[in-house]
C-alpha positions in Angstrom: -181.9 172.8 -230.1 -182.2 176.6 -229.6 -179.2 178.7 -228.7 -179.2 180.2 -225.2 -178.5 183.9 -225.1 -177.4 184.2 -221.5 -173.8 184.4 -220.2 -172.6 183.5 -216.6 -173.5 187.0 -215.3 -177.0 186.8 -216.6 -177.4 183.3 -215.1 -176.2 184.5 -211.7 -178.5 187.4 -211.7 -181.5 185.2 -212.7 -180.8 182.7 -209.9 -180.6 185.5 -207.4 -183.8 187.2 -208.6 -185.8 184.0 -209.1 -189.4 184.4 -208.1 -190.0 180.7 -207.4 -187.9 177.8 -206.6 -189.3 174.2 -206.3 -187.4 171.3 -205.0 -188.5 168.3 -207.2 -186.0 165.7 -206.2 -183.1 165.0 -203.9 -180.7 167.2 -205.8 -183.0 168.7 -208.5 -184.7 172.1 -208.4 -186.9 174.0 -210.8 -186.1 177.7 -210.8 -188.6 180.2 -212.4 -187.1 183.5 -213.5 -188.2 186.6 -215.4 -186.1 188.2 -218.1 -186.8 191.1 -220.3 -189.2 192.7 -217.8 -190.6 194.9 -220.6 -191.6 191.7 -222.5 -193.0 189.9 -219.4 -191.3 186.6 -220.4 -190.4 183.9 -218.0 -188.0 181.0 -218.2 -187.8 177.8 -216.2 -184.4 176.4 -215.4 -183.7 172.9 -214.0 -180.8 172.9 -211.7 -179.1 169.7 -210.5 -176.7 170.2 -207.5 -173.9 167.7 -207.2 -171.1 168.2 -204.6 -168.5 169.0 -207.2 -170.6 170.6 -210.0 -174.0 172.3 -210.7 -175.8 171.4 -213.9 -178.3 173.8 -215.4 -180.8 172.7 -218.0 -182.9 175.3 -219.7 -186.6 174.7 -219.8 -189.6 176.2 -221.6 -189.9 179.9 -222.3 -193.2 181.6 -222.3 -195.2 184.6 -221.0 -196.8 184.6 -217.6 
């Protein structure tokens, strides 16, 4: 498993600036973000929203 180099502030910023959000289930969303604008990389996050918690699962990285 690869280490994730984001902290809470990076995560909040990415969620606010997401360029695409798809609802894929009752409580599950796929969030597509860009980071490192000079590199043009993107990251897909899977977000599961429960009433008491929010789980975030990192997805694939790549260039778009």
